[in-house]
C-alpha positions as protocol buffer text, in pm:
chain_id: "A"
residue {
  index: 1
  type: MET
  ca { x: 1159 y: 4319 z: -5599 }
}
residue {
  index: 2
  type: THR
  ca { x: 1129 y: 4608 z: -5313 }
}
residue {
  index: 3
  type: ILE
  ca { x: 1371 y: 4528 z: -4955 }
}
residue {
  index: 4
  type: LEU
  ca { x: 1034 y: 4535 z: -4794 }
}
residue {
  index: 5
  type: GLU
  ca { x: 959 y: 4187 z: -4907 }
}
residue {
  index: 6
  type: GLN
  ca { x: 1280 y: 4061 z: -4660 }
}
residue {
  index: 7
  type: GLY
  ca { x: 1004 y: 4158 z: -4365 }
}
residue {
  index: 8
  type: PRO
  ca { x: 776 y: 4101 z: -4212 }
}
residue {
  index: 9
  type: VAL
  ca { x: 913 y: 4317 z: -3966 }
}
residue {
  index: 10
  type: LEU
  ca { x: 1135 y: 4669 z: -3968 }
}
residue {
  index: 11
  type: ALA
  ca { x: 1268 y: 4776 z: -3650 }
}
residue {
  index: 12
  type: ILE
  ca { x: 1303 y: 5177 z: -3600 }
}
residue {
  index: 13
  type: VAL
  ca { x: 1548 y: 5274 z: -3390 }
}
residue {
  index: 14
  type: ARG
  ca { x: 1509 y: 5651 z: -3296 }
}
residue {
  index: 15
  type: TYR
  ca { x: 1677 y: 5767 z: -3003 }
}
residue {
  index: 16
  type: ARG
  ca { x: 1659 y: 6157 z: -2890 }
}
residue {
  index: 17
  type: GLN
  ca { x: 2069 y: 6127 z: -2680 }
}
residue {
  index: 18
  type: GLY
  ca { x: 2373 y: 5923 z: -2820 }
}
residue {
  index: 19
  type: GLY
  ca { x: 2474 y: 5602 z: -2691 }
}
residue {
  index: 20
  type: ASN
  ca { x: 2545 y: 5242 z: -2811 }
}
residue {
  index: 21
  type: VAL
  ca { x: 2315 y: 5280 z: -3135 }
}
residue {
  index: 22
  type: TRP
  ca { x: 2496 y: 4991 z: -3275 }
}
residue {
  index: 23
  type: ALA
  ca { x: 2419 y: 4774 z: -2977 }
}
residue {
  index: 24
  type: ALA
  ca { x: 2075 y: 4791 z: -3055 }
}
residue {
  index: 25
  type: LEU
  ca { x: 2070 y: 4723 z: -3416 }
}
residue {
  index: 26
  type: GLU
  ca { x: 2301 y: 4410 z: -3347 }
}
residue {
  index: 27
  type: VAL
  ca { x: 2045 y: 4233 z: -3077 }
}
residue {
  index: 28
  type: LEU
  ca { x: 1773 y: 4327 z: -3308 }
}
residue {
  index: 29
  type: ALA
  ca { x: 1940 y: 4136 z: -3584 }
}
residue {
  index: 30
  type: ASP
  ca { x: 2054 y: 3884 z: -3383 }
}
residue {
  index: 31
  type: ALA
  ca { x: 1661 y: 3821 z: -3261 }
}
residue {
  index: 32
  type: GLY
  ca { x: 1572 y: 3743 z: -3608 }
}
residue {
  index: 33
  type: ILE
  ca { x: 1442 y: 4090 z: -3693 }
}
residue {
  index: 34
  type: PRO
  ca { x: 1526 y: 4117 z: -4071 }
}
residue {
  index: 35
  type: LEU
  ca { x: 1500 y: 4485 z: -4121 }
}
residue {
  index: 36
  type: LEU
  ca { x: 1644 y: 4786 z: -3948 }
}
residue {
  index: 37
  type: GLU
  ca { x: 1602 y: 5149 z: -3952 }
}
residue {
  index: 38
  type: VAL
  ca { x: 1762 y: 5422 z: -3769 }
}
residue {
  index: 39
  type: THR
  ca { x: 1653 y: 5773 z: -3850 }
}
residue {
  index: 40
  type: VAL
  ca { x: 1886 y: 6054 z: -3924 }
}
residue {
  index: 41
  type: ASP
  ca { x: 1799 y: 6231 z: -3625 }
}
residue {
  index: 42
  type: THR
  ca { x: 1969 y: 5987 z: -3401 }
}
residue {
  index: 43
  type: PRO
  ca { x: 2275 y: 6098 z: -3280 }
}
residue {
  index: 44
  type: GLY
  ca { x: 2559 y: 5891 z: -3439 }
}
residue {
  index: 45
  type: ALA
  ca { x: 2282 y: 5766 z: -3686 }
}
residue {
  index: 46
  type: LEU
  ca { x: 2530 y: 5725 z: -3979 }
}
residue {
  index: 47
  type: ASP
  ca { x: 2770 y: 5576 z: -3814 }
}
residue {
  index: 48
  type: ALA
  ca { x: 2566 y: 5284 z: -3676 }
}
residue {
  index: 49
  type: VAL
  ca { x: 2446 y: 5245 z: -4049 }
}
residue {
  index: 50
  type: ARG
  ca { x: 2770 y: 5231 z: -4156 }
}
residue {
  index: 51
  type: THR
  ca { x: 2885 y: 4960 z: -3848 }
}
residue {
  index: 52
  type: ALA
  ca { x: 2566 y: 4735 z: -3914 }
}
residue {
  index: 53
  type: ALA
  ca { x: 2614 y: 4765 z: -4318 }
}
residue {
  index: 54
  type: ASP
  ca { x: 2977 y: 4610 z: -4288 }
}
residue {
  index: 55
  type: ALA
  ca { x: 2854 y: 4365 z: -4074 }
}
residue {
  index: 56
  type: GLY
  ca { x: 2620 y: 4283 z: -4366 }
}
residue {
  index: 57
  type: ARG
  ca { x: 2298 y: 4384 z: -4210 }
}
residue {
  index: 58
  type: THR
  ca { x: 1968 y: 4512 z: -4440 }
}
residue {
  index: 59
  type: ILE
  ca { x: 2006 y: 4856 z: -4289 }
}
residue {
  index: 60
  type: GLY
  ca { x: 1841 y: 5203 z: -4378 }
}
residue {
  index: 61
  type: VAL
  ca { x: 1778 y: 5561 z: -4292 }
}
residue {
  index: 62
  type: GLY
  ca { x: 1440 y: 5685 z: -4179 }
}
residue {
  index: 63
  type: THR
  ca { x: 1318 y: 6026 z: -4128 }
}
residue {
  index: 64
  type: VAL
  ca { x: 1497 y: 6136 z: -4445 }
}
residue {
  index: 65
  type: VAL
  ca { x: 1373 y: 6471 z: -4595 }
}
residue {
  index: 66
  type: THR
  ca { x: 1681 y: 6599 z: -4801 }
}
residue {
  index: 67
  type: PRO
  ca { x: 1870 y: 6475 z: -5122 }
}
residue {
  index: 68
  type: ASP
  ca { x: 2179 y: 6577 z: -4899 }
}
residue {
  index: 69
  type: GLN
  ca { x: 2030 y: 6308 z: -4632 }
}
residue {
  index: 70
  type: VAL
  ca { x: 2019 y: 6086 z: -4916 }
}
residue {
  index: 71
  type: ARG
  ca { x: 2323 y: 6080 z: -5026 }
}
residue {
  index: 72
  type: ALA
  ca { x: 2494 y: 6079 z: -4683 }
}
residue {
  index: 73
  type: SER
  ca { x: 2276 y: 5757 z: -4647 }
}
residue {
  index: 74
  type: ARG
  ca { x: 2433 y: 5595 z: -4892 }
}
residue {
  index: 75
  type: ASP
  ca { x: 2770 y: 5669 z: -4827 }
}
residue {
  index: 76
  type: ALA
  ca { x: 2715 y: 5514 z: -4508 }
}
residue {
  index: 77
  type: GLY
  ca { x: 2572 y: 5207 z: -4651 }
}
residue {
  index: 78
  type: ALA
  ca { x: 2242 y: 5250 z: -4621 }
}
residue {
  index: 79
  type: SER
  ca { x: 2030 y: 4976 z: -4872 }
}
residue {
  index: 80
  type: PHE
  ca { x: 1693 y: 5195 z: -4864 }
}
residue {
  index: 81
  type: VAL
  ca { x: 1582 y: 5529 z: -4682 }
}
residue {
  index: 82
  type: VAL
  ca { x: 1246 y: 5602 z: -4550 }
}
residue {
  index: 83
  type: SER
  ca { x: 1020 y: 5943 z: -4521 }
}
residue {
  index: 84
  type: PRO
  ca { x: 796 y: 6086 z: -4328 }
}
residue {
  index: 85
  type: ALA
  ca { x: 609 y: 6244 z: -4621 }
}
residue {
  index: 86
  type: CYS
  ca { x: 578 y: 6153 z: -5010 }
}
residue {
  index: 87
  type: LEU
  ca { x: 922 y: 6409 z: -5133 }
}
residue {
  index: 88
  type: PRO
  ca { x: 934 y: 6371 z: -5492 }
}
residue {
  index: 89
  type: ASP
  ca { x: 1327 y: 6521 z: -5472 }
}
residue {
  index: 90
  type: VAL
  ca { x: 1421 y: 6282 z: -5202 }
}
residue {
  index: 91
  type: ILE
  ca { x: 1267 y: 5985 z: -5418 }
}
residue {
  index: 92
  type: GLU
  ca { x: 1418 y: 6073 z: -5738 }
}
residue {
  index: 93
  type: THR
  ca { x: 1778 y: 6145 z: -5555 }
}
residue {
  index: 94
  type: ALA
  ca { x: 1779 y: 5835 z: -5437 }
}
residue {
  index: 95
  type: LEU
  ca { x: 1681 y: 5617 z: -5719 }
}
residue {
  index: 96
  type: GLU
  ca { x: 1978 y: 5819 z: -5895 }
}
residue {
  index: 97
  type: VAL
  ca { x: 2243 y: 5698 z: -5610 }
}
residue {
  index: 98
  type: GLY
  ca { x: 2087 y: 5333 z: -5597 }
}
residue {
  index: 99
  type: VAL
  ca { x: 1929 y: 5296 z: -5258 }
}
residue {
  index: 100
  type: GLU
  ca { x: 1554 y: 5260 z: -5248 }
}
residue {
  index: 101
  type: PRO
  ca { x: 1334 y: 5522 z: -5192 }
}
residue {
  index: 102
  type: ILE
  ca { x: 1020 y: 5396 z: -4914 }
}
residue {
  index: 103
  type: PRO
  ca { x: 803 y: 5727 z: -4883 }
}
residue {
  index: 104
  type: GLY
  ca { x: 575 y: 5821 z: -4650 }
}
residue {
  index: 105
  type: THR
  ca { x: 202 y: 5817 z: -4726 }
}
residue {
  index: 106
  type: LEU
  ca { x: -178 y: 5836 z: -4610 }
}
residue {
  index: 107
  type: SER
  ca { x: -372 y: 5927 z: -4860 }
}
residue {
  index: 108
  type: PRO
  ca { x: -483 y: 5775 z: -5178 }
}
residue {
  index: 109
  type: THR
  ca { x: -310 y: 6090 z: -5394 }
}
residue {
  index: 110
  type: GLU
  ca { x: -21 y: 6073 z: -5178 }
}
residue {
  index: 111
  type: LEU
  ca { x: 40 y: 5695 z: -5283 }
}
residue {
  index: 112
  type: VAL
  ca { x: 2 y: 5759 z: -5635 }
}
residue {
  index: 113
  type: THR
  ca { x: 171 y: 6072 z: -5603 }
}
residue {
  index: 114
  type: ALA
  ca { x: 485 y: 5882 z: -5457 }
}
residue {
  index: 115
  type: LEU
  ca { x: 437 y: 5628 z: -5763 }
}
residue {
  index: 116
  type: ARG
  ca { x: 448 y: 5868 z: -6012 }
}
residue {
  index: 117
  type: ALA
  ca { x: 815 y: 6006 z: -5892 }
}
residue {
  index: 118
  type: GLY
  ca { x: 937 y: 5640 z: -5903 }
}
residue {
  index: 119
  type: ALA
  ca { x: 907 y: 5463 z: -5571 }
}
residue {
  index: 120
  type: THR
  ca { x: 825 y: 5106 z: -5582 }
}
residue {
  index: 121
  type: ALA
  ca { x: 687 y: 5068 z: -5237 }
}
residue {
  index: 122
  type: VAL
  ca { x: 574 y: 5350 z: -4952 }
}
residue {
  index: 123
  type: LYS
  ca { x: 503 y: 5375 z: -4601 }
}
residue {
  index: 124
  type: VAL
  ca { x: 160 y: 5431 z: -4438 }
}
residue {
  index: 125
  type: PHE
  ca { x: 222 y: 5709 z: -4169 }
}
residue {
  index: 126
  type: PRO
  ca { x: 64 y: 5724 z: -3920 }
}
residue {
  index: 127
  type: ALA
  ca { x: -92 y: 5383 z: -3953 }
}
residue {
  index: 128
  type: ALA
  ca { x: -269 y: 5308 z: -3577 }
}
residue {
  index: 129
  type: PRO
  ca { x: -421 y: 5616 z: -3558 }
}
residue {
  index: 130
  type: VAL
  ca { x: -605 y: 5621 z: -3882 }
}
residue {
  index: 131
  type: GLY
  ca { x: -777 y: 5289 z: -3853 }
}
residue {
  index: 132
  type: GLY
  ca { x: -504 y: 4997 z: -3852 }
}
residue {
  index: 133
  type: PRO
  ca { x: -535 y: 4715 z: -4016 }
}
residue {
  index: 134
  type: GLY
  ca { x: -906 y: 4799 z: -4163 }
}
residue {
  index: 135
  type: TYR
  ca { x: -716 y: 5085 z: -4323 }
}
residue {
  index: 136
  type: ILE
  ca { x: -435 y: 4883 z: -4489 }
}
residue {
  index: 137
  type: ARG
  ca { x: -696 y: 4658 z: -4638 }
}
residue {
  index: 138
  type: ALA
  ca { x: -958 y: 4924 z: -4784 }
}
residue {
  index: 139
  type: LEU
  ca { x: -597 y: 5078 z: -4928 }
}
residue {
  index: 140
  type: ARG
  ca { x: -546 y: 4710 z: -5111 }
}
residue {
  index: 141
  type: GLY
  ca { x: -853 y: 4732 z: -5290 }
}
residue {
  index: 142
  type: PRO
  ca { x: -781 y: 5014 z: -5554 }
}
residue {
  index: 143
  type: PHE
  ca { x: -386 y: 4889 z: -5510 }
}
residue {
  index: 144
  type: PRO
  ca { x: -346 y: 4538 z: -5475 }
}
residue {
  index: 145
  type: ASP
  ca { x: 3 y: 4499 z: -5564 }
}
residue {
  index: 146
  type: VAL
  ca { x: 205 y: 4832 z: -5413 }
}
residue {
  index: 147
  type: PRO
  ca { x: 404 y: 4725 z: -5141 }
}
residue {
  index: 148
  type: LEU
  ca { x: 309 y: 4882 z: -4763 }
}
residue {
  index: 149
  type: LEU
  ca { x: 466 y: 4957 z: -4482 }
}
residue {
  index: 150
  type: PRO
  ca { x: 244 y: 5065 z: -4192 }
}
residue {
  index: 151
  type: THR
  ca { x: 436 y: 5217 z: -3891 }
}
residue {
  index: 152
  type: GLY
  ca { x: 319 y: 5463 z: -3648 }
}
residue {
  index: 153
  type: GLY
  ca { x: 157 y: 5336 z: -3330 }
}
residue {
  index: 154
  type: ILE
  ca { x: 155 y: 4952 z: -3381 }
}
residue {
  index: 155
  type: ASP
  ca { x: 147 y: 4741 z: -3098 }
}
residue {
  index: 156
  type: PRO
  ca { x: 395 y: 4430 z: -3150 }
}
residue {
  index: 157
  type: GLU
  ca { x: 78 y: 4178 z: -3078 }
}
residue {
  index: 158
  type: ASP
  ca { x: -117 y: 4362 z: -3388 }
}
residue {
  index: 159
  type: VAL
  ca { x: 166 y: 4296 z: -3603 }
}
residue {
  index: 160
  type: PRO
  ca { x: -13 y: 3933 z: -3758 }
}
residue {
  index: 161
  type: GLY
  ca { x: -337 y: 4155 z: -3836 }
}
residue {
  index: 162
  type: TYR
  ca { x: -161 y: 4424 z: -4047 }
}
residue {
  index: 163
  type: LEU
  ca { x: 4 y: 4116 z: -4245 }
}
residue {
  index: 164
  type: ASP
  ca { x: -364 y: 3969 z: -4292 }
}
residue {
  index: 165
  type: ALA
  ca { x: -500 y: 4321 z: -4401 }
}
residue {
  index: 166
  type: GLY
  ca { x: -226 y: 4302 z: -4677 }
}
residue {
  index: 167
  type: ALA
  ca { x: 119 y: 4450 z: -4521 }
}
residue {
  index: 168
  type: THR
  ca { x: 388 y: 4348 z: -4712 }
}
residue {
  index: 169
  type: CYS
  ca { x: 600 y: 4458 z: -4386 }
}
residue {
  index: 170
  type: VAL
  ca { x: 491 y: 4657 z: -4039 }
}
residue {
  index: 171
  type: GLY
  ca { x: 720 y: 4899 z: -3890 }
}
residue {
  index: 172
  type: LEU
  ca { x: 777 y: 4900 z: -3469 }
}
residue {
  index: 173
  type: GLY
  ca { x: 980 y: 5195 z: -3307 }
}
residue {
  index: 174
  type: SER
  ca { x: 1004 y: 5224 z: -2972 }
}
residue {
  index: 175
  type: VAL
  ca { x: 766 y: 4994 z: -2808 }
}
residue {
  index: 176
  type: LEU
  ca { x: 1017 y: 4728 z: -2972 }
}
residue {
  index: 177
  type: VAL
  ca { x: 1354 y: 4939 z: -2914 }
}
residue {
  index: 178
  type: GLY
  ca { x: 1271 y: 5120 z: -2623 }
}
residue {
  index: 179
  type: SER
  ca { x: 1336 y: 5548 z: -2641 }
}
residue {
  index: 180
  type: LEU
  ca { x: 1701 y: 5524 z: -2525 }
}
residue {
  index: 181
  type: PRO
  ca { x: 2018 y: 5377 z: -2589 }
}
residue {
  index: 182
  type: PRO
  ca { x: 2083 y: 5070 z: -2429 }
}
residue {
  index: 183
  type: ALA
  ca { x: 2335 y: 5133 z: -2153 }
}
residue {
  index: 184
  type: SER
  ca { x: 2380 y: 4799 z: -1964 }
}
residue {
  index: 185
  type: ALA
  ca { x: 2334 y: 4417 z: -2047 }
}
residue {
  index: 186
  type: ALA
  ca { x: 1997 y: 4451 z: -1895 }
}
residue {
  index: 187
  type: ASP
  ca { x: 1850 y: 4706 z: -2168 }
}
residue {
  index: 188
  type: ILE
  ca { x: 2003 y: 4464 z: -2417 }
}
residue {
  index: 189
  type: GLU
  ca { x: 1798 y: 4146 z: -2266 }
}
residue {
  index: 190
  type: GLY
  ca { x: 1513 y: 4354 z: -2269 }
}
residue {
  index: 191
  type: ILE
  ca { x: 1529 y: 4474 z: -2643 }
}
residue {
  index: 192
  type: ALA
  ca { x: 1650 y: 4079 z: -2733 }
}
residue {
  index: 193
  type: ALA
  ca { x: 1333 y: 3948 z: -2542 }
}
residue {
  index: 194
  type: ARG
  ca { x: 1098 y: 4187 z: -2723 }
}
residue {
  index: 195
  type: ALA
  ca { x: 1220 y: 4135 z: -3074 }
}
residue {
  index: 196
  type: ALA
  ca { x: 1180 y: 3745 z: -3002 }
}
residue {
  index: 197
  type: ALA
  ca { x: 853 y: 3756 z: -2893 }
}
residue {
  index: 198
  type: VAL
  ca { x: 795 y: 3982 z: -3170 }
}
residue {
  index: 199
  type: MET
  ca { x: 893 y: 3722 z: -3447 }
}
residue {
  index: 200
  type: ASN
  ca { x: 736 y: 3470 z: -3230 }
}
residue {
  index: 201
  type: VAL
  ca { x: 379 y: 3619 z: -3236 }
}
residue {
  index: 202
  type: VAL
  ca { x: 445 y: 3690 z: -3666 }
}
residue {
  index: 203
  type: ARG
  ca { x: 543 y: 3312 z: -3681 }
}
residue {
  index: 204
  type: GLY
  ca { x: 238 y: 3163 z: -3507 }
}
């Protein structure tokens, strides 16, 4: 079973400056978002991952491109690592240290390469610019059972369409969590409201 089956939504936190990353993760989880990811290039990412893992959240690290980053993610308590590309050494290291690799793929060739390297689920990136739900539906023809995580340019109202097309889980980034760490109660309330709205859309 892949972690993606805990979906249907993965919140992707990527901030370019330091701040209270954990506050964003906490409010997302409290709003019912089942899966959380912090990109490794977010200042304070691994500390936030450690706090979230200690709190019992299902947390992963994104934009992982080296084996050392995989090991650091594992040490911080991550359950999974997400990459922007299909990187066999990252996949192999993740499997060795006991975290789930979710490599980035776009073409069918990349998808098969990821599976042959040992991945059991893949990210489809960038999903929206290449066709959105229609592209996911097309991939489902030759790959009916591979867990798929479309990310990239997806709006909250489009999530049901991706799920109907065969996505296992849908990744949402700044449209959900903002581009800067929350610095006020109003920022926190904004993230909470957007997260609740997304889950309401998904639940119909």
